[in-house]
C-alpha positions as CSV (number, residue, x, y, z in Angstrom):
1,M,64.0,81.5,97.2
2,T,64.6,78.5,95.1
3,T,64.3,75.1,96.6
4,S,65.9,72.2,94.7
5,L,65.8,69.3,97.0
6,R,68.9,67.0,97.7
7,P,67.7,64.0,99.7
8,L,69.9,61.2,100.4
9,P,69.0,58.0,98.3
10,L,66.9,55.2,99.6
11,T,64.1,57.6,100.3
12,P,60.6,55.8,100.6
13,T,57.9,57.0,98.3
14,R,55.1,56.6,100.7
15,L,53.7,59.2,103.0
16,R,55.1,60.2,106.3
17,P,53.4,59.5,109.5
18,I,50.5,61.0,111.3
19,S,48.0,59.0,113.5
20,A,44.8,59.7,115.4
21,P,45.0,58.6,119.1
22,S,42.8,60.5,121.6
23,A,45.3,62.8,123.3
24,P,44.7,66.3,121.5
25,G,46.7,69.1,122.8
26,A,49.4,67.1,124.8
27,P,52.5,69.3,125.3
28,S,55.6,68.7,123.5
29,A,58.8,66.9,124.8
30,D,61.4,69.0,126.5
31,R,65.0,69.2,125.4
32,S,66.1,66.4,127.7
33,G,63.9,64.0,125.9
34,A,61.5,63.3,128.7
35,T,57.9,63.8,127.9
36,H,55.8,65.8,130.0
37,A,52.5,63.9,129.5
38,T,53.5,60.3,128.7
39,D,56.5,58.6,130.1
40,R,57.0,55.3,128.3
41,A,58.9,52.5,130.1
42,E,60.6,51.3,126.9
43,R,61.1,54.4,124.5
44,T,61.6,53.4,121.0
45,T,62.6,56.9,119.6
46,P,65.8,59.0,119.9
47,V,66.2,61.3,123.0
48,V,67.7,64.8,123.2
49,V,70.8,65.3,125.1
50,D,72.2,68.6,124.2
51,H,76.0,67.9,124.8
52,L,75.8,64.6,123.0
53,L,74.1,66.2,120.0
54,T,76.9,68.7,119.8
55,A,79.3,65.9,119.6
56,L,77.2,64.1,117.1
57,R,77.1,67.0,114.8
58,V,80.9,67.3,114.9
59,D,81.2,63.6,114.0
60,L,78.8,63.6,111.1
61,T,80.4,66.7,109.5
62,L,83.8,65.4,110.0
63,A,82.8,62.0,108.3
64,G,81.4,63.8,105.2
65,F,78.0,62.5,106.0
66,T,76.4,64.9,103.9
67,V,74.1,64.6,100.8
68,E,77.2,65.3,98.4
69,G,79.5,63.2,100.5
70,V,77.2,60.2,100.6
71,A,76.7,60.5,96.7
72,E,80.4,60.6,96.2
73,R,81.2,57.8,98.6
74,L,78.7,55.5,96.9
75,G,79.3,56.4,93.3
76,P,76.7,57.2,90.6
77,L,75.5,53.7,90.0
78,A,75.0,52.8,93.7
79,T,73.2,56.2,94.2
80,S,71.0,55.8,91.2
81,A,70.1,52.3,92.4
82,L,69.2,53.5,95.9
83,H,66.9,56.1,94.5
84,R,65.0,53.1,93.0
85,E,65.1,51.5,96.5
86,Q,67.5,48.8,95.2
87,P,70.3,48.5,97.9
88,V,72.4,45.7,96.5
89,A,75.0,48.1,94.8
90,A,75.2,50.3,97.8
91,L,75.8,47.3,100.1
92,L,78.6,45.9,97.9
93,A,80.1,49.6,97.9
94,T,80.2,49.7,101.7
95,A,81.0,46.0,102.4
96,A,83.6,45.8,105.1
97,A,83.8,49.7,105.1
98,T,86.3,51.2,107.6
99,D,86.1,55.0,106.5
100,P,83.7,57.0,108.7
101,C,81.3,57.8,105.8
102,G,81.0,54.3,104.6
103,V,80.4,52.9,108.0
104,L,77.6,55.3,108.7
105,I,76.0,54.6,105.4
106,A,76.2,50.9,106.2
107,L,74.7,51.4,109.7
108,F,72.0,54.1,109.4
109,T,71.1,53.8,105.7
110,L,71.3,50.3,105.0
111,G,70.6,48.8,108.3
112,E,73.6,46.7,108.4
113,T,75.4,45.3,111.5
114,V,78.9,46.8,112.1
115,T,81.5,46.3,114.7
116,P,81.8,48.3,117.9
117,A,85.3,49.4,116.8
118,A,84.0,50.8,113.4
119,V,81.2,52.8,115.3
120,E,83.8,54.3,117.6
121,A,86.1,55.2,114.8
122,A,83.2,56.8,112.8
123,L,82.0,58.6,115.8
124,P,84.9,59.6,117.9
125,T,83.5,62.5,119.7
126,V,80.1,61.2,120.8
127,G,81.3,57.6,121.0
128,L,79.4,54.4,120.9
129,G,78.2,55.0,124.4
130,G,76.9,58.3,123.5
131,A,75.1,57.0,120.3
132,V,73.5,54.2,122.5
133,R,72.5,56.9,125.0
134,L,70.8,59.0,122.3
135,R,69.0,55.7,121.3
136,L,70.5,56.0,117.9
137,V,72.1,52.4,118.1
138,Q,72.0,49.3,120.1
139,E,74.7,46.7,120.9
140,A,73.8,43.1,120.2
141,F,75.9,39.9,120.4
142,E,76.8,40.2,116.6
143,G,77.7,43.9,116.6
144,V,76.0,47.3,116.7
145,R,72.8,47.9,114.8
146,A,70.9,51.1,114.2
147,R,67.7,51.7,116.0
148,C,66.7,54.4,113.5
149,D,67.3,55.6,110.2
150,L,69.5,58.8,110.2
151,R,70.4,60.4,106.9
152,P,71.6,63.8,105.5
153,Y,69.1,66.0,103.6
154,G,69.1,69.5,102.2
155,D,68.1,72.0,99.6
156,D,70.0,74.3,97.3
157,G,69.2,77.8,98.5
158,G,67.5,80.5,100.4
159,T,67.6,82.7,103.3
160,S,67.3,81.7,106.8
161,V,65.2,83.9,109.2
162,Q,66.1,82.0,112.4
163,G,69.7,81.3,111.5
164,G,70.7,84.5,109.9
165,A,71.7,84.9,106.1
166,G,71.6,81.7,104.2
167,G,74.3,80.4,101.9
168,S,74.2,78.2,99.0
169,G,71.7,75.8,100.7
170,H,70.6,74.2,103.8
171,D,72.1,70.9,105.2
172,W,70.3,68.9,107.7
173,W,70.2,65.4,109.2
174,V,66.8,63.7,109.6
175,A,66.2,60.7,111.9
176,S,63.1,58.4,111.3
177,D,62.1,54.7,111.8
178,L,64.0,52.2,109.9
179,G,62.0,51.0,106.8
180,E,61.3,47.5,105.6
181,L,64.3,47.4,103.3
182,Q,66.5,47.9,106.2
183,T,64.7,45.6,108.6
184,G,63.2,42.9,106.3
185,T,60.0,43.0,108.1
186,T,56.6,44.8,107.7
187,L,56.2,48.2,109.4
188,R,54.7,48.7,112.8
189,P,51.4,50.5,112.8
190,D,52.9,53.6,114.5
191,H,55.9,53.8,112.1
192,V,57.3,57.2,111.5
193,L,58.4,57.7,107.9
194,G,61.3,59.7,106.9
195,I,62.1,61.5,103.7
196,G,59.6,60.3,101.0
197,G,58.5,61.3,97.6
198,A,55.3,62.9,99.1
199,S,57.3,65.0,101.7
200,T,59.8,66.1,99.0
201,T,56.9,67.0,96.5
202,L,55.3,69.2,99.2
203,A,58.6,70.9,100.2
204,S,59.4,71.7,96.4
205,W,56.0,73.2,95.8
206,T,55.9,75.2,99.1
207,V,55.9,79.0,98.8
208,R,59.0,80.4,100.4
209,R,58.1,83.9,101.3
210,P,59.5,85.2,104.5
211,V,56.9,84.9,107.2
212,E,56.4,85.5,110.9
213,R,54.5,82.2,112.0
214,A,54.4,79.0,110.1
215,L,52.6,75.7,110.9
216,D,53.6,72.3,109.8
217,L,50.4,70.3,110.4
218,G,51.0,66.5,110.7
219,T,54.7,67.1,110.9
220,G,55.9,63.4,111.1
221,C,59.5,63.4,111.5
222,G,59.7,67.2,111.0
223,V,60.9,67.5,107.3
224,Q,58.6,70.3,106.4
225,A,59.3,72.1,109.7
226,L,63.0,72.1,108.8
227,H,62.3,73.8,105.5
228,L,60.0,76.3,107.2
229,S,62.8,77.3,109.7
230,A,64.7,78.7,106.9
231,H,62.1,81.5,106.2
232,A,59.8,81.7,109.1
233,S,60.4,83.5,112.4
234,S,58.8,81.0,114.4
235,V,57.5,77.5,113.4
236,V,54.9,75.3,115.1
237,A,54.5,71.7,114.3
238,T,51.5,69.4,115.2
239,D,50.9,65.6,115.0
240,V,48.6,63.2,116.7
241,S,51.3,60.6,116.8
242,E,53.5,60.8,119.9
243,R,56.3,58.8,118.3
244,A,56.3,61.4,115.4
245,R,56.4,64.2,117.9
246,D,59.6,62.6,119.5
247,F,61.2,62.2,116.1
248,A,60.4,65.8,115.2
249,V,61.6,67.1,118.4
250,F,65.1,65.1,118.1
251,N,65.4,66.4,114.5
252,A,65.0,69.9,115.6
253,A,67.5,69.8,118.3
254,L,69.9,68.0,116.1
255,N,69.7,70.7,113.6
256,E,69.7,73.4,116.1
257,T,66.2,74.6,114.9
258,Q,63.6,76.2,117.2
259,L,60.5,74.4,117.0
260,A,57.3,74.1,119.1
261,V,55.7,70.7,118.9
262,Y,52.2,69.7,120.0
263,V,50.3,66.5,120.0
264,G,46.8,66.5,118.7
265,D,44.3,65.8,115.9
266,M,44.2,68.0,112.9
267,L,43.7,71.7,113.9
268,E,42.9,71.2,117.5
269,P,46.3,71.8,119.1
270,V,46.5,75.3,117.5
271,A,42.9,76.5,117.9
272,G,42.7,80.1,118.1
273,Q,46.1,80.8,116.7
274,R,46.8,82.3,113.2
275,F,49.6,81.5,110.8
276,S,51.0,83.1,107.5
277,L,51.7,79.8,106.1
278,V,50.4,76.3,106.7
279,V,51.8,73.2,105.1
280,S,50.5,69.8,105.5
281,N,51.4,66.3,104.1
282,P,48.4,64.6,105.8
283,P,47.5,60.9,105.9
284,F,45.5,61.1,102.8
285,V,45.6,57.5,101.8
286,I,42.0,56.2,101.4
287,T,41.9,53.2,103.6
288,P,39.0,50.5,104.2
289,R,37.6,50.8,107.7
290,V,37.4,47.0,108.1
291,D,39.1,44.3,110.2
292,G,42.2,42.8,108.7
293,V,43.5,46.0,107.0
294,P,46.5,47.6,108.7
295,H,46.0,51.1,109.7
296,Y,49.5,52.7,109.6
297,E,49.7,56.0,111.3
298,Y,51.8,57.6,108.6
299,R,49.2,57.1,105.9
300,D,45.6,56.6,107.5
301,G,43.8,59.5,109.1
302,G,41.2,57.3,110.5
303,R,38.2,58.7,108.3
304,T,36.2,57.1,105.7
305,G,37.2,57.8,102.1
306,D,38.6,61.2,101.6
307,A,37.0,62.8,104.5
308,L,40.2,63.9,106.2
309,V,41.4,66.0,103.2
310,R,38.0,67.4,102.7
311,S,37.7,68.5,106.3
312,L,41.1,70.0,106.3
313,V,40.2,72.2,103.2
314,R,37.1,73.3,104.7
315,E,38.5,74.2,108.2
316,V,42.1,75.5,107.5
317,A,40.7,79.1,107.1
318,A,40.3,79.2,110.8
319,V,44.1,79.3,111.3
320,L,45.0,81.5,108.4
321,E,45.8,85.3,108.8
322,P,44.4,87.6,106.1
323,G,46.7,86.9,103.1
324,G,47.8,83.7,104.6
325,V,48.6,80.6,102.5
326,A,48.0,76.9,103.1
327,Q,49.5,74.1,100.9
328,L,48.8,70.4,101.1
329,L,48.8,67.2,99.3
330,G,45.8,64.9,99.0
331,N,43.7,62.2,97.4
332,W,40.2,62.7,96.5
333,E,37.6,60.3,95.2
334,V,35.5,60.8,92.2
335,P,32.2,58.9,92.1
336,R,30.9,57.4,88.9
337,G,29.2,60.0,86.5
338,R,31.1,63.0,88.1
339,T,34.2,65.0,87.5
340,W,36.9,65.8,89.8
341,R,36.3,69.5,89.3
342,E,32.7,69.0,90.4
343,V,33.8,67.3,93.6
344,W,36.3,70.2,94.4
345,G,33.6,72.7,93.7
346,E,31.6,71.2,96.4
347,W,34.5,71.0,98.8
348,L,35.3,74.7,98.1
349,D,31.8,76.2,98.4
350,G,31.5,78.6,101.4
351,V,35.1,78.2,102.6
352,G,36.0,81.9,101.7
353,L,39.6,80.9,100.3
354,D,41.3,81.4,97.0
355,A,42.0,78.0,95.7
356,W,44.5,76.6,93.2
357,V,44.1,72.7,92.8
358,V,46.6,71.0,90.4
359,Q,45.7,67.5,89.9
360,R,48.8,65.5,89.2
361,D,47.6,61.9,88.6
362,T,44.6,59.7,88.7
363,Q,44.2,56.0,89.4
364,D,41.3,53.6,89.1
365,P,40.2,51.6,92.1
366,V,42.1,48.5,91.1
367,E,45.3,50.5,90.5
368,Y,45.0,52.3,93.9
369,A,44.2,49.0,95.8
370,E,47.2,47.3,94.3
371,L,49.5,50.2,95.2
372,W,48.5,50.6,98.8
373,S,47.9,46.9,99.6
374,R,51.7,46.5,98.9
375,D,52.6,49.3,101.2
376,G,54.3,48.5,104.5
377,G,56.0,45.4,103.3
378,V,53.2,43.1,102.2
379,L,54.5,40.8,99.4
380,P,52.6,41.0,96.0
381,G,50.7,37.8,95.1
382,T,50.4,36.6,98.6
383,R,47.1,35.7,100.2
384,Q,47.4,38.7,102.5
385,Q,47.8,41.0,99.6
386,R,44.8,39.6,97.7
387,H,42.7,40.0,100.9
388,L,43.8,43.7,101.1
389,V,42.9,44.3,97.4
390,T,39.6,42.8,98.0
391,A,38.8,45.0,100.9
392,W,39.9,48.1,99.1
393,L,37.7,47.2,96.0
394,R,34.7,46.5,98.2
395,D,35.2,49.9,100.1
396,F,35.2,51.9,96.8
397,A,32.3,49.9,95.3
398,G,30.3,50.8,98.4
399,R,30.6,54.5,97.4
400,D,30.5,53.9,93.7
401,I,34.0,55.4,93.2
402,E,35.2,55.5,89.6
403,S,38.6,57.1,90.1
404,I,40.9,58.6,92.7
405,G,42.8,61.8,92.1
406,F,46.1,63.0,93.6
407,G,47.5,66.5,93.6
408,V,48.9,69.8,95.3
409,V,46.3,72.2,96.8
410,T,47.1,75.8,97.6
411,L,44.6,77.9,99.4
412,Q,44.8,81.6,100.3
413,R,42.8,83.8,102.6
414,P,41.9,87.1,100.9
415,L,43.8,90.1,102.3
416,T,40.8,92.2,101.7
417,P,36.9,91.5,101.3
418,R,36.4,90.3,97.7
419,T,35.1,87.2,95.9
420,P,37.7,84.2,96.1
421,W,39.1,83.0,92.8
422,R,39.2,79.4,92.0
423,D,41.6,77.5,89.5
424,L,41.3,73.8,89.2
425,C,43.6,72.4,86.6
426,E,45.1,69.3,85.4
427,V,48.8,69.0,84.9
428,T,50.1,65.3,84.7
429,G,53.3,65.8,82.8
430,P,56.8,66.9,84.1
431,V,57.1,70.2,86.0
432,V,60.1,72.1,86.9
433,P,61.8,70.7,90.1
434,A,61.5,73.8,92.2
435,M,57.8,74.7,92.0
436,G,57.7,77.0,94.9
437,P,58.7,80.1,93.1
438,V,56.1,79.2,90.3
439,I,53.3,78.9,92.8
440,D,54.4,82.1,94.6
441,A,54.2,84.0,91.2
442,G,51.0,82.2,90.3
443,L,49.3,83.2,93.4
444,R,50.4,86.7,93.0
445,A,49.2,87.0,89.4
446,R,45.8,85.2,90.1
447,T,45.3,87.6,93.2
448,W,46.1,90.6,90.9
449,L,43.5,89.4,88.3
450,A,40.9,88.9,91.0
451,E,41.3,92.4,92.1
452,H,41.5,94.1,88.6
453,D,39.0,94.2,85.9
454,D,39.4,93.7,82.2
455,A,40.0,97.4,81.5
456,E,42.9,97.4,84.0
457,V,44.3,94.1,82.3
458,L,44.2,95.9,79.1
459,A,46.0,99.0,80.4
460,V,49.2,97.1,81.1
461,A,52.0,96.7,78.7
462,W,52.7,93.0,79.0
463,S,55.8,91.0,78.0
464,C,55.7,87.6,76.6
465,A,57.9,85.4,79.1
466,A,61.3,84.4,77.6
467,D,60.7,80.7,78.0
468,V,57.5,80.8,75.8
469,T,57.8,79.3,72.4
470,E,55.6,79.1,69.4
471,E,54.8,76.3,67.1
472,R,52.8,76.3,63.9
473,Y,51.2,73.3,62.1
474,G,49.8,73.3,58.7
475,R,49.3,71.5,55.5
476,P,52.2,71.7,53.1
477,G,51.9,74.8,50.8
478,A,49.0,76.4,52.8
479,D,49.1,80.1,53.3
480,D,47.9,79.8,57.0
481,P,48.7,77.3,59.7
482,N,45.9,75.0,61.0
483,V,47.2,75.1,64.5
484,I,49.2,77.7,66.5
485,L,50.6,76.6,69.9
486,F,52.4,78.5,72.5
487,R,54.3,76.5,75.1
488,Q,55.9,77.3,78.4
489,G,59.4,76.1,78.9
490,G,59.3,76.4,82.8
491,G,56.6,76.5,85.5
492,L,53.7,74.1,84.9
493,R,54.9,73.8,81.2
494,R,51.4,75.0,80.1
495,E,50.4,75.3,76.5
496,M,47.6,77.4,74.8
497,R,46.2,77.0,71.4
498,A,45.9,80.4,69.8
499,D,44.1,81.9,66.7
500,T,45.9,84.4,64.4
501,V,44.8,87.5,66.5
502,L,46.1,86.1,69.9
503,A,49.3,84.9,68.1
504,A,49.8,88.5,66.7
505,Y,49.5,90.0,70.1
506,L,51.9,87.6,71.7
507,G,54.3,88.3,68.7
508,V,54.3,92.1,69.7
509,A,54.0,91.9,73.6
510,D,57.3,93.3,74.5
511,G,56.5,95.6,77.3
512,E,56.1,98.6,75.0
513,L,52.5,98.8,74.0
514,T,49.6,98.3,76.3
515,A,47.4,95.4,75.5
516,R,44.6,97.7,74.4
517,V,46.7,99.6,72.1
518,A,48.2,96.5,70.5
519,L,44.9,94.7,70.0
520,E,43.5,97.9,68.4
521,A,46.3,98.0,66.1
522,I,45.8,94.2,65.3
523,A,42.0,94.8,64.8
524,D,42.8,97.6,62.3
525,L,45.3,95.5,60.5
526,V,42.9,92.4,60.0
527,G,39.8,94.6,59.4
528,A,37.9,93.6,62.7
529,D,35.9,95.5,65.2
530,A,38.3,96.5,68.0
531,A,35.9,96.0,70.7
532,A,35.0,92.5,69.5
533,V,38.7,91.6,69.3
534,R,39.3,92.9,72.9
535,A,36.2,90.9,74.1
536,E,37.4,87.7,72.5
537,V,41.2,88.0,73.2
538,T,40.9,89.4,77.2
539,P,39.9,85.9,78.6
540,S,43.1,84.3,77.0
541,L,45.2,87.1,78.3
542,R,44.0,86.4,81.8
543,E,44.9,82.8,81.4
544,L,48.4,83.6,80.0
545,I,48.9,86.2,82.9
546,A,47.9,83.7,85.6
547,D,50.3,81.0,84.4
548,G,53.2,83.3,83.9
549,L,53.3,83.3,79.9
550,L,52.7,87.0,80.1
551,L,54.5,89.2,82.5
């Protein structure tokens, strides 16, 4: 399955929510929207009323309130601006809108006030009264305002286990809290984030194999769970935030997706259960544990430093079936005088899982403090922002942190007893948009390599992948190049520097000759010992096989 995400513009770039109140294992909401464990006098999240959701789906579809429909309605300039979180062009494009799609964009995407008549015309089946009852909108003196963000979202392909055969893609609607661009205010501590950069990154890197049971750990508004529903027979979602649970339940019902949602911290709600796939966009933002620093549930897991991500890495094996895969995003601290690979080496020691960690970015403490002190609507240059930066810098200084890494983590429980493999790599440049198939192929290749010795590697007739190109650099007039590089056009866009022997092998790797036979012929051609050539080249072959340059 390929997954090219198609989010509606104006998607926040921060993490989506998870929190840490003390109510692990609380049951999920029922389909009427009433909670079993906690009834709140003033509920601030949408509720599930089946017949009204049926009517709402009809209206949203007829209005063309889809990813493609919204992009067409706004036009390329406004759409591009919204991706940069600049709403002015979209506001101009929907000013005084009377068409249903334009009204819904103004209401739910831009947070504008619209007239009751415009809402009735845009939602003729569910009506203004039904939208109010669903707690999607509220009536005020000046008109109708949205109580939540509601937007279309989708991917570009795959098969659905729950819903039958998939078509060209999946289309969903996702509700979440309104952001500061829509409200003009700072976020509430229990804010439930919608479709953001982190959530789309995780979705695009997730392996999409058909599985029986999948877990979305820290589901937030349920974005990952929607993706999982397309290739898992059953999906469980957890979050410690009750408001996040409510949004996830609502979104599952709106999109006619079966989802079991539990409230609880980390793995507590699913203790004793096993899953073939676990995905998690946890609250990995490292936050000072001092007074005066807001602790937003969507980003702060209530631990010191990177303890939450570290504990998840070390504990997730307990819920993985043999052969099961866990994928998560994370930040990790690198103390002065150490490397990020040394940090991860300690984290992984004794966990018994295969590990593929791709570091995508690094920041120094000042950059990190500046980024997250502005999150949630705090204005740069203000006294409040300076106070927050100071708190972050003091927190990092207390642990002598030199840098903070960000990346994507893929863990796998070996199917059979063997030594786990480990690949810690840094890829900071562009990668293909749909990384899921790349990770799937990489997992299979690395697992095969872990289960086969060098003799078995040499016994295969490998082929150089079609997207691999060769570059040679040398002095003008020189007989031989100084540098030979092989570059991968897709995947992680890896490159490898090769000597003439490896380059010669890649030049003849067409699936006809085994690696052993080809290398022996090359050794004979250059007058080298065949055993020495095999010993020198085989480690490079393993790297090329792992990353898909050799197939």
